[in-house]
C-alpha positions in Angstrom: 178.3 -112.3 144.7 175.6 -114.9 144.8 173.4 -113.0 142.4 176.3 -112.6 140.0 177.1 -116.3 140.2 173.5 -117.2 139.5 173.5 -114.9 136.5 176.6 -116.6 135.2 175.0 -120.0 135.6 171.9 -118.7 133.8 174.0 -117.5 130.9 175.7 -120.9 130.8 172.3 -122.7 130.6 171.2 -120.2 127.9 174.3 -121.0 125.9 173.5 -124.7 126.3 170.1 -124.0 124.9 171.6 -122.2 121.9 174.0 -125.0 121.1 171.7 -128.1 121.9 168.4 -126.9 120.5 169.4 -124.7 117.7 168.2 -121.5 119.3 169.2 -118.4 117.4 169.0 -115.9 120.3 168.5 -116.1 124.0 168.6 -113.0 126.2 168.7 -113.3 130.0 167.6 -109.9 131.4 166.2 -108.3 134.5 166.2 -109.8 138.0 166.4 -113.3 136.8 163.7 -113.2 134.1 164.6 -115.2 131.0 163.2 -113.6 127.8 163.7 -115.8 124.8 163.4 -115.4 121.1 163.6 -119.0 119.9 163.6 -120.3 116.4 164.6 -123.9 116.6 165.8 -126.3 113.9 163.6 -129.1 115.1 160.4 -129.6 117.1 161.9 -132.2 119.4 164.9 -130.1 120.2 162.6 -127.1 120.9 161.0 -129.0 123.8 164.4 -129.4 125.4 165.2 -125.8 124.7 162.1 -124.6 126.6 162.9 -126.8 129.6 166.5 -125.5 129.8 165.2 -122.0 129.4 162.9 -122.4 132.3 165.8 -123.7 134.3 167.8 -120.7 133.3 165.1 -118.4 134.5 164.9 -120.2 137.9 168.7 -120.2 138.3 168.9 -116.5 137.3 166.4 -115.6 139.9 168.5 -117.2 142.6 165.3 -118.4 144.3 164.2 -121.8 145.4 160.8 -123.2 144.4 158.1 -121.5 146.4 155.0 -123.0 148.1 152.2 -123.4 145.7 154.3 -123.4 142.6 152.0 -125.1 140.0 153.2 -128.4 138.5 153.6 -128.4 134.8 151.3 -131.0 133.2 153.0 -133.0 130.5 150.8 -134.5 127.8 150.8 -138.3 128.1 152.2 -138.3 131.6 150.6 -140.3 134.5 149.6 -137.1 136.3 145.9 -136.6 136.8 144.2 -133.9 134.6 141.9 -133.3 137.5 144.8 -132.0 139.7 145.9 -133.2 143.2 143.6 -135.9 144.6 142.6 -135.2 148.2 143.9 -137.8 150.6 146.5 -139.2 148.3 149.5 -138.6 150.4 149.3 -141.7 152.5 151.1 -144.1 150.2 148.1 -146.3 149.7 148.0 -149.0 147.0 150.9 -148.2 144.8 152.6 -151.5 145.5 151.4 -154.2 143.0 149.9 -157.4 144.5 152.6 -160.0 145.3 155.5 -157.7 144.5 158.7 -159.3 145.5 160.8 -162.1 144.1 162.3 -165.3 145.4 165.8 -166.3 146.5 167.2 -169.7 146.1 167.6 -171.7 149.3 170.3 -174.0 150.6 170.8 -177.4 148.9 168.7 -180.3 150.0 165.3 -181.7 149.5 163.8 -180.0 152.6 164.9 -176.4 151.9 162.0 -174.0 151.2 162.9 -172.1 148.0 160.5 -169.1 148.2 161.3 -166.2 150.6 160.2 -162.6 150.2 162.8 -160.0 149.1 161.7 -157.7 152.0 164.0 -159.8 154.2 167.0 -158.4 152.4 165.7 -155.0 151.4 163.1 -152.6 153.0 159.9 -151.8 151.2 160.2 -149.3 148.3 159.5 -145.7 149.4 156.7 -144.2 147.3 156.8 -140.4 147.6 153.6 -138.5 147.4 152.9 -136.6 144.2 153.8 -132.9 144.3 150.8 -130.7 145.4 149.7 -127.7 143.4 147.4 -126.4 146.2 149.9 -124.6 148.3 149.6 -121.0 149.5 148.3 -118.7 146.8 146.6 -115.3 146.7 142.8 -115.3 146.8 141.2 -115.5 143.4 139.6 -112.2 142.3 135.9 -112.1 141.5 135.1 -112.8 137.9 133.8 -109.7 136.0 132.0 -110.2 132.8 133.2 -108.4 129.7 131.1 -105.3 129.3 132.9 -103.2 126.7 130.0 -101.1 125.3 130.6 -98.6 122.7 128.6 -95.9 121.1 125.4 -94.4 122.3 122.5 -96.5 123.7 118.8 -96.1 124.1 116.1 -98.3 125.5 114.2 -100.1 122.7 110.5 -100.3 122.7 108.8 -103.4 123.9 110.2 -106.4 126.0 113.6 -107.9 125.5 113.9 -110.2 122.5 114.5 -113.7 123.8 115.7 -115.2 120.5 114.0 -117.6 118.1 111.8 -120.4 119.5 114.2 -123.1 118.2 117.3 -121.3 119.6 119.7 -123.0 122.0 118.8 -122.5 125.6 121.2 -122.5 128.5 120.1 -126.0 129.6 120.7 -127.3 126.1 124.1 -125.6 126.0 125.1 -127.3 129.3 123.9 -130.7 128.0 126.1 -130.3 124.9 129.1 -129.0 126.9 129.1 -132.2 129.1 129.2 -134.5 126.1 131.1 -132.5 123.5 133.6 -130.2 125.3 137.1 -131.6 124.5 138.6 -130.6 127.8 135.9 -132.4 129.8 136.1 -135.4 127.4 139.8 -135.7 128.2 139.2 -135.4 131.9 136.5 -138.1 131.8 139.2 -140.7 131.1 140.5 -140.2 134.7 137.4 -142.1 136.0 138.1 -145.4 134.0 141.8 -144.9 134.8 140.9 -144.9 138.5 138.8 -148.0 137.9 141.7 -149.7 136.3 143.8 -148.9 139.4 141.0 -150.5 141.5 141.1 -153.6 139.3 144.9 -153.8 139.7 144.7 -153.3 143.5 142.1 -156.1 143.8 144.2 -158.7 142.0 145.5 -161.7 143.9 149.2 -162.4 143.9 150.5 -165.0 141.3 152.0 -168.3 142.4 155.7 -168.7 141.6 157.0 -171.9 139.9 160.6 -172.7 140.6 162.6 -175.6 139.2 166.2 -176.5 140.0 168.8 -179.2 139.8 171.0 -179.8 142.8 174.2 -181.7 143.6 175.3 -181.7 140.0 179.0 -182.8 140.0 181.9 -181.3 138.1 182.6 -184.5 136.2 181.2 -187.6 137.8 180.8 -189.1 141.3 182.9 -192.2 142.1 184.2 -194.0 145.2 187.1 -191.6 145.3 184.8 -188.6 145.0 181.5 -189.7 146.6 178.4 -187.5 146.5 175.0 -187.1 145.3 172.7 -188.3 144.2 171.8 -185.6 141.6 168.4 -184.1 142.6 165.8 -182.4 140.4 163.1 -180.2 142.1 159.9 -178.5 141.0 158.6 -176.0 143.6 155.4 -173.9 143.8 155.5 -170.9 146.0 152.3 -169.0 146.9 152.3 -165.8 149.1 149.6 -166.0 151.8 148.1 -162.6 152.5 147.5 -163.3 156.2 147.0 -159.6 157.1 144.5 -159.1 154.2 146.5 -156.4 152.5 144.6 -157.1 149.2 141.3 -156.1 150.8 142.9 -152.9 152.2 144.4 -152.0 148.8 141.0 -152.5 147.1 139.3 -150.3 149.8 141.8 -147.6 149.3 141.5 -147.8 145.5 137.7 -147.8 145.6 137.8 -144.6 147.8 140.3 -143.0 145.4 137.9 -143.7 142.5 135.1 -142.0 144.4 137.4 -139.0 145.0 138.2 -138.8 141.2 134.5 -139.0 140.3 133.9 -136.0 142.6 136.8 -134.1 141.2 135.5 -134.6 137.7 132.1 -133.3 138.8 133.9 -130.2 140.1 135.7 -129.8 136.8 132.3 -130.0 135.1 131.0 -127.4 137.6 133.8 -125.0 136.7 133.3 -125.7 132.9 129.6 -124.9 133.2 130.6 -121.7 135.0 132.7 -120.7 132.0 129.9 -121.7 129.6 127.4 -119.6 131.5 129.7 -116.5 131.2 130.1 -117.1 127.5 126.3 -117.6 127.1 125.5 -114.4 129.0 128.2 -112.6 126.9 126.3 -113.5 123.7 122.9 -112.4 125.3 124.6 -109.2 126.4 126.0 -108.5 123.0 122.7 -109.2 121.4 120.9 -106.9 123.8 123.6 -104.2 123.2 122.8 -104.5 119.4 119.2 -103.8 120.2 120.0 -100.8 122.4 122.4 -99.5 119.7 119.8 -99.9 117.0 117.3 -97.9 119.1 119.9 -95.2 119.6 120.4 -94.9 115.8 116.6 -94.7 115.3 116.4 -92.0 117.9 119.3 -90.0 116.4 117.6 -90.2 113.0 114.5 -88.6 114.4 116.6 -85.9 116.1 118.6 -85.2 113.0 115.4 -84.9 110.9 113.9 -82.5 113.4 117.1 -80.4 113.5 117.2 -80.2 109.7 113.6 -78.9 109.7 114.6 -76.4 112.4 117.5 -75.3 110.3 115.2 -74.6 107.4 113.0 -72.5 109.7 116.1 -70.6 110.9 115.6 -71.9 114.4 118.7 -74.0 114.3 122.1 -73.3 112.7 124.3 -75.4 110.4 126.7 -76.2 113.3 123.7 -77.6 115.2 122.9 -79.9 112.3 126.5 -81.0 112.0 126.7 -81.8 115.7 123.6 -84.0 115.5 125.0 -85.6 112.4 128.2 -86.5 114.2 126.3 -88.0 117.0 124.2 -90.0 114.6 127.4 -91.2 112.9 128.9 -92.3 116.3 125.7 -94.2 117.1 126.0 -96.0 113.7 129.7 -96.9 114.4 128.7 -98.2 117.9 126.0 -100.3 116.2 128.6 -101.8 113.9 130.9 -102.5 116.8 128.2 -104.2 118.8 127.4 -106.5 115.9 131.0 -107.4 115.5 131.2 -108.1 119.2 128.1 -110.4 118.9 129.9 -112.5 116.3 133.0 -112.7 118.4 131.1 -113.9 121.5 129.2 -116.4 119.4 132.6 -117.8 118.2 133.9 -118.3 121.7 130.7 -120.0 122.8 130.9 -122.3 119.8 134.4 -123.2 120.7 133.4 -124.3 124.2 130.6 -126.3 122.7 132.9 -127.8 120.1 130.7 -126.7 117.2 132.1 -126.5 113.7 133.2 -123.0 112.5 130.5 -122.8 109.9 127.8 -123.2 112.7 129.3 -120.5 114.9 127.9 -117.6 112.8 124.5 -119.3 112.7 124.3 -120.0 116.4 121.1 -118.5 117.9 120.3 -118.5 121.6 117.0 -118.6 123.4 117.3 -116.6 126.6 117.1 -113.2 128.2 119.2 -111.0 130.4 116.2 -109.8 132.5 115.7 -111.6 135.8 112.2 -113.0 136.0 113.0 -115.8 138.5 111.8 -115.9 142.1 114.4 -115.0 144.7 116.6 -117.9 146.0 116.5 -119.4 149.5 118.2 -117.5 152.4 121.9 -117.4 152.8 122.1 -120.0 155.6 120.2 -122.6 153.5 122.5 -122.0 150.5 125.6 -122.3 152.6 124.5 -125.6 154.1 123.7 -126.9 150.6 127.1 -125.9 149.2 129.0 -127.5 152.1 126.9 -130.7 151.7 126.8 -131.0 148.0 129.5 -129.0 146.2 131.8 -131.4 144.4 135.1 -130.0 145.5 134.0 -130.1 149.1 132.6 -133.6 148.6 136.0 -134.6 147.0 137.9 -133.5 150.1 135.4 -135.2 152.4 135.9 -138.5 150.4 139.6 -137.8 150.6 139.5 -138.1 154.4 137.9 -141.5 154.0 140.5 -142.5 151.5 143.2 -141.3 153.9 141.7 -143.4 156.7 141.8 -146.4 154.4 145.5 -145.7 153.7 146.1 -145.9 157.5 144.6 -149.4 157.5 146.6 -150.4 154.5 149.8 -149.1 156.1 149.2 -151.1 159.2 148.6 -154.3 157.3 151.7 -153.7 155.2 153.7 -153.9 158.4 153.8 -157.7 158.1 154.8 -159.2 154.7 153.1 -162.2 153.1 153.9 -165.7 154.3 155.3 -167.8 151.5 153.9 -171.3 151.3 156.2 -173.8 149.6 154.8 -176.9 148.0 157.3 -179.2 146.2 155.2 -181.8 144.5 158.1 -183.5 142.7 161.7 -184.2 143.8 163.6 -186.7 141.7 166.8 -188.2 143.1 168.8 -190.0 140.4 170.5 -193.1 141.8 171.2 -194.7 138.5 175.0 -194.0 138.7 175.1 -196.1 141.8 173.1 -199.0 140.3 170.2 -198.3 142.6 166.5 -197.4 141.9 165.8 -193.7 141.7 163.3 -192.1 144.1 160.7 -189.4 144.1 159.4 -187.4 147.0 157.4 -184.2 147.9 158.0 -181.4 150.3 156.0 -178.7 152.1 157.4 -175.6 153.8 156.7 -172.1 155.0 158.9 -168.9 154.8 158.0 -166.0 157.0 159.6 -162.6 157.8 160.5 -161.8 161.4 159.3 -158.2 161.8 162.0 -157.3 164.2 163.2 -154.0 162.8 160.9 -152.9 159.9 157.3 -152.8 160.8 156.5 -150.0 158.4 156.6 -147.5 161.3 157.3 -144.6 159.0 154.6 -145.5 156.5 152.0 -145.8 159.3 153.0 -142.4 160.8 152.9 -140.8 157.3 149.4 -142.2 156.7 148.2 -140.9 160.1 149.6 -137.4 159.4 147.9 -137.5 155.9 144.5 -138.0 157.6 145.1 -134.9 159.7 146.3 -132.9 156.7 143.4 -133.9 154.5 141.0 -133.0 157.3 142.6 -129.6 157.5 142.2 -129.2 153.8 138.5 -130.2 154.1 137.9 -127.5 156.8 139.6 -124.9 154.6 137.5 -126.0 151.6 134.3 -125.7 153.6 135.2 -122.2 154.7 136.1 -121.2 151.2 132.8 -122.5 149.9 130.9 -120.6 152.5 132.7 -117.4 151.7 132.1 -117.8 147.9 128.4 -118.4 148.6 128.1 -115.4 150.8 130.0 -113.2 148.2 127.8 -114.4 145.4 124.6 -113.9 147.4 125.6 -110.4 148.4 126.3 -109.5 144.7 123.0 -110.9 143.6 121.1 -108.9 146.3 123.0 -105.7 145.6 122.5 -105.8 141.8 118.8 -106.8 142.2 118.2 -103.7 144.3 120.2 -101.5 141.9 118.1 -102.6 138.9 114.9 -101.8 140.8 116.2 -98.3 141.7 117.5 -97.6 138.2 114.2 -98.6 136.6 112.1 -96.7 139.1 114.0 -93.5 139.4 117.1 -93.1 137.2 115.9 -94.1 133.8 112.5 -92.1 134.0 114.3 -89.0 135.2 117.0 -89.2 132.5 114.3 -89.8 129.8 112.2 -86.8 131.0 115.3 -84.6 131.0 116.2 -85.6 127.5 112.6 -85.2 126.2 112.0 -81.8 127.9 115.3 -80.5 126.7 114.5 -81.5 123.2 111.1 -79.8 123.3 112.8 -76.6 124.5 115.4 -77.0 121.8 112.7 -77.3 119.1 111.1 -74.1 120.4 114.4 -72.3 120.2 114.6 -71.8 124.0 117.8 -73.9 124.4 120.6 -74.5 122.0 121.8 -77.9 120.7 124.6 -78.1 123.2 122.0 -78.2 126.0 120.2 -81.0 124.3 123.4 -83.0 123.7 124.3 -82.7 127.4 120.8 -84.1 128.3 121.3 -86.9 125.6 124.7 -87.8 127.1 123.2 -88.1 130.6 120.5 -90.3 129.3 123.0 -92.4 127.5 125.1 -92.8 130.6 121.9 -93.9 132.5 121.1 -96.5 129.9 124.6 -97.8 129.9 124.6 -98.1 133.6 121.3 -99.9 133.5 122.5 -102.4 130.8 125.8 -103.0 132.7 123.8 -103.7 135.9 121.5 -106.1 134.1 124.5 -108.0 132.8 126.2 -107.9 136.2 123.0 -109.2 137.9 122.6 -112.0 135.4 126.2 -113.0 136.0 125.6 -112.8 139.7 122.7 -115.3 139.4 124.9 -117.8 137.6 127.8 -117.2 140.0 125.5 -118.1 142.9 124.7 -121.4 141.1 128.4 -122.1 140.7 129.2 -121.2 144.3 126.4 -123.5 145.6 127.1 -126.2 143.1 123.5 -126.6 142.0 121.0 -124.8 139.7 119.3 -122.5 142.2 118.4 -119.8 139.6 117.7 -120.3 135.9 
């Protein structure tokens, strides 16, 4: 019954989409999944249609929001592009300095006019922003794209590292930091945090209050005595006796340091994506070289087979089989060149290069590992826990949460309002007497009998414990990532050594010996093609392992948060 009711509600929301946003067709199907084909009559109404459709999907599922549901980031909103800020749940400095108005006092020259509104209303509750950390599945290990087509062969000579003026990985990283649009947008979070620090450090403004008292309805006389009419000018100034402003500034300053660390972590992850794109271009370029070597090798075999055919050693089907293999190698070469252009285009997008420069982008680098081995696993783990930006951000978040506890305690006692009334004029002219002026001084203070911000203090204390738990989890995650990357680096390094020492030489000897026997007529062409296929598989495995090892080197850098390997 409940599921049927939720489906009816989903259909009602879908109908609302259709009528309000100009949607031509909305289908609610499956176990609560909303599949929409939307063609709206206006862009602004389409936004509303999407929101209502998402609500329809949630209602149709009959399911409440789950832990770890990501928060939708709206362009132009006040949500941070860097995600949840560690230690931000304590309430901190969201209250502007001197917030609170004044209430008029009782008539009379000696009545203080300025009293805080917290006497009549409790402090405003500031809920913590929704968290997007939550409980989620572990992230799978990143695997580089290694779609290799066609037959491959080892080219002669060392790997081509690109032109001398080609872009190196270091140069690409330097450009990414200053030109990548996503990072440029996230950079604004730092001056925004500094603006919050400036606002939190401001002193409260004095309040000027003027009034007129004892103004009669009509006029005073002996039958209706009263007055005299009084005109007052008051100046109220809140005295921060518990130094809340300093506590706000300390909390805002620690929040700024957390934001800076979060931006550094965003840069770390962006560099990781750039490194994968850079290696993808190098891998595609190396694949082109392997495919070209394969085409050259097939040309030699095809020429030799044609000569054998003329000598009646080989048959026409033998020639055709070799020609087909040569054609496949040529197609693989074309595909490898196309893939090289595609990977260049993606790298150019990350670097924010114009489209006309993408096709001319040349890199300087190699897949082969020529670097010395990194330090041991224990050293790398200590370095990651000490220096990795996301771990540092959570460590700074604990400090920020501690500052929020101090602020919450100081917010338990509101400001004391000092009243200075420099000018009070009493008009005695209607009585034929000389008018008088006077001054006044007073103080208004809150009696913290009931509200001493007990809940806010407890919330801030719990936030310290929560942030500390997040820090411990982040340190554990960093250690696991470093160990995983280190094991991958070690395994692939040993694989490459074994393939170069045993697999490739054995596959090459098998291919060459089979070809010699084929040319002497002792084996047929099928035997040679089998040997060629085994050689091709060995070369592909070698190239795949080279790329995997290069990615493992860069993944180790990302896991540690520092350039350990080039």
